[in-house]
N, C-alpha and C positions, 0 to 999 in steps of 0.2 A: 313321166313314169315309167318306171323299170320294166324288164319282161316279165320279171316273177311277179307284180304287181298287174300287168296284162290278165296274167294267166289266173291271178287270183279272181280277177275280176269275172273274168269268160266264166271260171267256175263257180262262182256266185250266182248267175245268170240262171244257173240250171235249177237250184233249189229255191231261189225266188221267183221264177215263172211256174213250178209248180205250184207254190204255196199260193201264188196268184190265181192259181188255176182254181185250188180247193175251194179260196175265199167265194169265186164266182158262183161256181159248181152250189155251194151252198146256202147261196141267193136265192135257187129256182127249188130248193126243197124245205120240206119241214125237219127233217133229221140235221140239227147243226149244232147239238150240245156237244158231244162227241168231238165233232171237226173243232170247235173252237176250244175247248179244253185240252185237245192234244195238238192244235197246229201252231202253238207258240216253242213249243218242245222240239219239235220235230222241225220246223222251219229255222229255228236257233243251231242246231245241230247240223243242219246240212249247210247253211252259212258259213257257219264259225269252221266247219272240215274243209269248206273250198277254198276259204282264208289261209288255214292251215296249210293244205296240199298245195296250194298256189304258190307264198311264200317258202314252203320248206318241203320240195316236192319229193326231196330223197327220204324224209321221214314219213312212215308208214301209216303213223297216229291220223296225220288229217286226211288220210286214202279212205280208213275203215270209218271216221265219224261222217266223211261223206256218202259214203256207201248206206251207211243208217241211216243219216236223214233223207235223200235221195229214196230209198226203196219206203220207208214210213210215209214220204206224201204222196206216191204211186199206190200205195195202199189206200191211203185217205183219198185218192181221185177216183181209183174203182169203188171204193165206198159209197162215196155221194153220187157217182153213175148208177151204182145198182139201185140205190135208194131214188133215185131219179125215173127208172124204168119200172118200179112197183108199182105204180097206179092201180092196177086190176086186183083182184086174188087171186090171179092164175099165177103160174111160174112164171121167172123172169125169160124174156126171150132177148134174141141179139145182142148188141152190145152190152145189155143190161146184164144178160147172163155170164157172158164172158168176165163183165167185172166181178158180179157174185163169185165167181169160183176163182181171181185172184183175190180176192180180200181175202179169202179163207187160207191161205197158204204163204202169202208174203211179208205178213208181223212176223212171227217165230224165227224164223232162220236170219231178219235182220238185227235180233239183237246178240247175234254172237259176236260182229263188228265190236259194238258197244261195251259188252259186260264181260267177252271173252280177251278177243284179240287186240284188245286195245290196253287193257291192263298190262296183257302178257307181254309186250311189245312197248313199253315206257321207258324211259323216257326218251332212249335212242331209235325205235325201231326195229332192235333184233330182242333177241330172247336170251333171258338171263346167262341163260348155257346150253350146252347142245340136251341135257337131261331134260327140257323143257318142252322138246319138239314135238314128241306126243302127245301132249296136251294141245297144241296146235293143229297138228293133225286128227286128232278127234272132235277138236271145234269145230274144221272146214268140213270135216265128214257128218257132223251132226246137222251144220247147216243144210248140207245137201239131202238129209234123212230128212227134215224136218219138209222140205221141198216137194222132194217126192212123195211123202204121206197125205200131204195136207192138200198136193194136186190130184193125184191120183190112185191114193189110199184111201182116205176116208170117204164114208159112204155119204154122210148128207151135206151139204151147205148152209152155213146158217148166218143169218142177217139180222141182230137184235131177238126178239121172240120170234120168228119166224124161220123154217128151213123146210131146205127141198132135196131131194135127191140129187149126188153128184153124179152126171151126166158121164163123166171124166173116167168114173173111178171103174178100178183093172177087179175083177173078180179074184183074182190070185191074190190078191191085195186087201181084200175089204173085210177077211175074218181076222188076221194079225193086224192090220193097221191101227183102231183104238188104241190096245195096250203097247205096241210098239211106240206110238205118238208119245204117250205120255212116260215112257221110259225114254224117249230120246228128249223131251222139257226136262225129266231130272236128271239124265247127263249133262245137259248143261248147263244145268245150275251147278254141280258139281264143279265143270267146266271153268263156270264162273267164280266159286269159290276156288279152285287153283291157282285162278289167273291173280284174283285179289292177294291170296297169300304169296306169288311169285313176286309182287311188291314188296314185300317186308323181305324175305330172301335178296331181294337187288337190294332194298335199302340199307340192310346191315352191313354190307360189301361197299356202297359206295360211298364218295368221297361227301364233303359238306355241300356242293354246290348242288350234287344232285339228289342229296337228301333233301334239299330244297323244294327240288321240281318233284319227287315223288309224294313229298308231304300234300301240295296242292290236289293231287288225285286221291290220295287219300282221302282227304278230309270231304272232299265232292263226294265220294263213294259212300263215306261214312255218312253226309247227307241222306243220300238216296237211300240208304238202307233204312237209316230212321224213319224218313217220307213212309216207307213199305211199310215196317211195321206199326207205324201208324193207321195205313190205312188198316192193317187185317185188323189190330185192336177195333178200331172204329166200326168196322164192320161187323165182327164179331159180337162187341158189346153195348154198341149204340149203334143200330141199324137207320134209326128215324135219322140220323145226323149225319148221315154216311154221303148224301145226296151233297151236303155244305163243305164236305171234306176234299173229295174225289178230284174235284177241278181243282183242288190248290195240290195236291197230289202228284197231278199229272204233269207240271210245272217243274216240280224239282229236278228231272233229269237234264234240265238247263246247263244248272252248275257244272256238269261233268264236263262238257266241251269247253264253258268260259275258264274251268279250272285247268285244262289240256293247254289250251291257246296260250295262258298267261303260263303254266309252268317252263313251255318249247319259247316264247319269245320275251316276255318280260318276268322271269321268276327271281328277280333281284329287284324288282321295283318296289314289292310291298315286302311285308316280315310275318311270315307265315309261319314263324315259330308261336308268337305271339297269338297270333288269329287259331294256330289251332288249340293252344294252349285255355284261350278262354272258352273255346265251343268245346272243349272237352270238359270242364268245369261246369260248365251247363247242362250238355249233353246228361252228365252224371246225377248232377242234381236235379232235375228234371224226371230220370227214371227211379232216383232212388224216393222220390218224396211221391209221385204217382203210386209206388209201389206200396210205402208206409200210408197212405192213403186209403188205397185197397182195402190191404189187409184191415185194417184198424177199421174203417166203416165194415167191412164185412164181418168181421168178428163181433162186433157190437150190434150187428144186425141178427146174429143166430143166435146172441145170447140174450136178447131182447127183442124176440119176435111182434110183440103190440107195439110199442114205441121205439124201437131199437134205430130206426132208419134215420131220423133226424137227429136222436142223440149222438149214433155213430157220426155224421158227417159232421156232427158238432165239435166232438172229439178229433175226429181227423184232421180236420183245420186246425183246431189249436195245434196239436199236435207238429203238424207240418210248418204251421208260423213260429212255432219253440224253434223247432230244428232247422229251419233253413239259414241264418245267421255263422252257428257253430259249422253246421255240415258243409256250407260254402267257402269257409274257413279253412276246413281242413282239405277241403277237397284242390283247393288253390295250391294248398302249402305242398300236398301229396303230387300235384300234376307240375305244378312249380318245381320242385326238387326233381320229378324224372326228367324234364325237358330241361330248364336251367341251370340244375347243381345246387349248391350246397349252400347258397349267400344267403340264405335264412336260417341254418344252422352251421357256424363257421365251428363249431366245436365239434361234431362229428365229423366236418372233414380232418380237424385237426388228428384224430383220433382213429380215424381210415389212413389216413397218410402214415403214423406212427407205425400200424399193423403189417403196412405195407411194407416201408424200408428191414422191417425182419427180416424178408425175403432174399433178395438179390444180395448176393457176397462181390463180384465184381464192381471195378467201376462202372463198367457200360450197362450194368445192371440197375445199379442205383441211380445213376441219369438218367435211364432210360422211366424207371418208376416215376420218377419225382416227373418227370415232364405227363404222363399218362394221368398222374393223380391230380394235376393239376389241372388239365382238361376236363377229365370225370367231375370233378369239383364243381367247375364254373359251366358244365356242358359247351367247351369253347372247340370250335373245328381245329385249332391247332394250338400247339405248346411247346416253346421249346424252354432249353435249361442250356444258358451258355456259361461255363464258365471264365472267368478272368483269364487273359495271355492265353495260352496252350490248352488249357486247363487237364485235367487229372487225367483223361483219358487219351488228349489230341485230340480230341473232338467232340463239337455240339450233340444234346439227344434234343430229335423234334418227335412228336407227336400229330400225327394229321397231315393235313397238306398247308404249307403258307398260301395265303392269299397272293395272287398272281401281282396284284396290283399295287402291294403291301400297306393296304390301307387297311384300317382299323385293327390295327396292332394298338398292342398296351404292354409298355415295357416296366418293369419293375428291378431297380440295383437291389443285389442280394448282398447283406453286409454280415459281419460276425466279430465282434471283437471292435468297431468302429473299422474295419478294413471290407472294401468290394473284392469278395471272391468271386462272384460274377450278375449276371440278368437272366430276369425272367420274362419272355416275351410269349403273349398270349392275345389272340386275334378274337374279335369281338363276335356275338351270335349274327351274323347277316348285317344288315342295317341297323340292328338296334343296341346303341351305346350303353357300355357297362353300367348301371345304376349305382348310386351310391354305396348299395347293399353289397355290390359283386367287387367295388374296390375293396372295401374293408375288409373281405374274404382275401382278397388279393394281397393285399397287404399282410395280413395273418397270416398266410400262407409262406409268404418270403420267408419270415423270421427263423421256422424249422427250418425250413429249406436250404437257408444261408447257412446256418448250421451244420446241417447234414455236408451241405458242400464243402465247409471249410473241414469236416471231420474226413472228407472223401480226399481233400488235398493233402490232409498230413499222413493219414494213411499208405497215400501212393508215393509219398517224398519217404517215407519209413521204408517202404518196398527200394523205391531206388537206391537210398542209399545204403542199404543193407547188401544191395546189388554190387554195388560199389565200391564198398568196403570187402565184400567178399571177395571182385576180382582183381582190389587193389592188394588185398592180403596174400594172395596167388601168386600174383604177379613179383612182388616181395619176396615169396621165400623160390621160386623160379630164379629170379635174378642173384639173390642169396646163393641160391645151390650154383648155377652155373657159375659163380666168381670161385667158391669155395674150389670148384673141380677143375675149370680153367688154371686158376693161380694155383693158391694154396696145396691144392691137392698133389699136383706134378712138384714142386718144391719139398714136403715134407716125402712123397715117393723117391725122388734123389738122394736126400738126407739120408733114407733108411739106407737106400742102397751103398752109400759110402760109408756108414758104417760099419756093415755086412764086410765091404772092403779093407777096412783099416783094421778092424778085429781079425781079422784073418793075416795083415801084415805086421801086426803087434812083435810077434817072433821070428819071422824071417824074415822082416825088411822094418825096422825100426824108423829110418827116417823118412821112409816114404808113407809110414802111417800116421805121423808128424805132421808129416805135408798135407792128407788129406784130413786130419780132424784140423788142422789150420781151418782148411777152405770151410769144414762142414759149420765150424764158427760163422764165418762170412754167410752162409748158405742160412743160417738159422736167424741171424738178426735181419735177414731180407725176410724171411717168412715171418718173423714178428714184426717187421713194418706194414707187410702186406694184408696180417690179422688188424693191425693199428685202423688200418684202411677200411677194411672192411665195417669194422665197427663205428666208425667215424661215420660211415656213408648210411648204417643203420639207424644210428643214434648221434647226435655229435658229444664227445666225451666232453665238452666243456660246459654242458647244460648239468651234466652228474658230478664235474668237478668245482664247478662254481656258481650255478645259476642263472635264469633268466637273464638279469638284469646284468652280473659279474660278465656274464659270456657277450650280452650284447657291445659292452663296454671294449671287450678284447678284440670284438670285430670290427667295431667302429674306429679303434686306434689303429688298425693297418689298414685304412682309408685313407691314402694322401692325396687324391686328384681332387675332394671336395670338403671341406668342414661338416662333421655330424654336429649336433646338438642332442643328445640326449635327455630328457626330463621323464619323471619319476615322481608325480606330487606327492604320493603316500605310499608308503613301503608296500610292496606285494607280501600277499600270503602266500603258503606254499599249495604252488599248483600244480594239479593233476600232469603226468607226464603227456599224455595226448596234449591238453592246453598248451602246455610249455614247449614242446617241438614246434608248435603249429604256430604260435607267434614266432618262435624262433625262425622258421622257414620263412615263412610270411615279413616278415621284416627285413632277413638277409636277400631276399628277390627284389622286395620294394627298393631298397637300399644299392643293389646293383642296377634295376632299369633306371635309377637318377644318377647316377655315376656313367652307365652309358650311353643314355636318350637324351636326357633333361636339359644339359648345357647348363646346369646352377651354378649359382655362387655360394649358396647358402643350402642346408638342408636342416630339418626338425626331427627327431624318432620321438614321442610321447605312448608309454606305457603307462597304464592305470587300470584299476580295478573299484570300481564301487559298488560292492558287494553281490552285485547279482552279475557281472559283465564284466571281460576283458577287453580292453579297447587299445589296439596298435595304432599310431598313425604315423605314415611319413608323408611330411609337407614339404615340397619344397620351392623354390623361387623360380623355377626354369620356365623350358618356353610352353609349358602346357599341355593340351591334350589335343594335337592336328586333327583338322575336318575329317581328313578322310582315315583315322586312325581304325585300326582292326586288331581284333583282340590277339593277344599272342600267348607262345606257349607260357610261359611265366606268369600273365595275367591268369588265365585259364588255371594253374594250377594251386595258384594263390586262392580263388575262388573256390576250388574243390576240397582245398584244405579246409576251409572255413565252414562250406556247408555241409560236410562229411559230419562236424561236432554241431550242428544246428546252427549256425552264425551265418552271417555275410559278408559281403567285401563290396566297399562302394569304391568307385574312384572318381575323382568328382576333382574340382577349380579349388586351387589352394584358401586356405582361410586370408591371407591377402590380398585375394583377386585375382591373382596369377600364378603360374606354375601349377602343379598337380598335388595331389593329395591321395593317396591311399588310406580306406581306413577301415580295419577288420573288425569285428563285432562277434567276441567269442565267448557263448554261454559258461558262466562258471560260479556256480552259486558258495558262498560261505561254508556251506555243510558241506560241499564234494571237496572243497581244499581242508578242513579239519581233516578228512581222512586220509590225506595225504603222508606219508612220513616226512620229514623234513630231510633235506641232503645232506649225505655225507659231508665232515670237517675237511675242507682243501688240505689241511694239514697232513689229515690221516690217509687221503685218497692219495698222496707222493708216496709209493712202495718203493721197496730199494729194487733195483735195475734190475735184479734176477728174477724179480715175481712181477713186472710188469704186464704178464700176459696173463 
């Protein structure tokens, strides 16, 4: 037995001994009714409070329950001692007088720890925030005020139907004590209501585990409040039945310490959400039917004063019988939707998801909205949207707290067009597994979420492509401007200066002027070559002069290290310039890699257009892709060229099972090709030497 269990056992012995004292005293008096009806509640509160205080000594709730139970047990012992000393008609004397005095002030302040401080500090023993400290201070002050007013302020001591003057009352307090005592009791009730409200505030900001703990106490307090409401109703409307109802009402406070102990020690063992659902449904159903029955019976009795009572009760009973089933079904649906989400109305969940997606515009906002919508639709404590790969925003979107043990998680694949775009992970509600309706709702939600995730992928990819395009264009402009400034610009400036010099020497020194003009011809030819080089780097002239296939044939003709076979199964349409240059650059880079790295004997180049896609394949029989292969600059450049046009590039093992195959797929429909002007005739493109630039 551990030290805490020893401490709990020692503490539980205190209320147990006091309860035994109450039992022993009631055997010698005739006033046992109130003792036996109140003793089970007070003894249970004291014992469970002692158990909780011993096992969780740092948690204030156990000590508060212990204090309430012990105080009430002391009051019951004092009450029985006072009854035992009232054998004569005169005032009590000796120990009976002291017991009577204690009985008159010990009960009201003992309610403050139970109804105010306990809910105010549940479930961790601390206040929800510093702003609730005044409520705790006022509650403790009220307890002290009730003790003082009851002990030395009230002018009389009451025990059952009899009363006597209070020998300890102070004259200065007697005049104001009754009014102040009533105000203090009303203030205590207000503090209890504020403490209950603090549970609601704490619940709204708590995680799922803490919410489950709070629900236990909220349910117990609801039972106690309902019992008190029944007690008041019976006392006002059916006083003859009150003696039978009152003993049951006094037993209901037992549920509060039981709920506190379960919430602190074993709150994961039971499904509190399901219990709260059924309790709310039947509590609301009972209240509504009682009101309907009372209203109908009263209305008929007023309308038919002679024979209306029997008819009114009959009509009220019939109406209650007819309304019971549909009302219970409607309440169950509404309470279930509040507690468990939209599993009974998947269409409403889908509409709500569509409306919520209209708000956010950023990728992070869309993902967060998806996770929140799923969690709210299923009333799940945790939901996460996990995009495939790196995801459109580079990270997942989560709502709530993921279960520490990872148990109770349900994962659904998000697909669009047969492609997996991510996963949807949802946590079950405590120990209650998802029902078939929950799983159907989850599957229905996965369809629009998959479509939204796919659209988000496309949007992010488009944004990134635009960024890359802008950066590429700007870099190309910078490079071209730098080349023009550093090479062609100085050449043209030198030519201009020499022209001026030759012009000035034409008449004074013709021979030198002729020499300068001869040098100018060489410099001009050099400038023309530089201009052609710049144009070739910007766009290979072979594409404009010959077209894609002849340009590839011309390049293959210059490769002597390895034989390359070009295959074009069917004639290519007139390709857009961007597609043409991307295919040309990718093919040349892949062929250069084969020559430099593959150590191959044969290589094939295949170019085919199927009406929608242009496919370029370079397949060799070399040594293949090594295990420690790292993507180089050339391969990354090929991939970027393909992806900029919405295509893809794959590097894989060759068709023969050996070597390497580079396969580029570029989107190019016939509609795009029909809008392209045919390339110029090569014979016309060969201009005169003087018109080459």
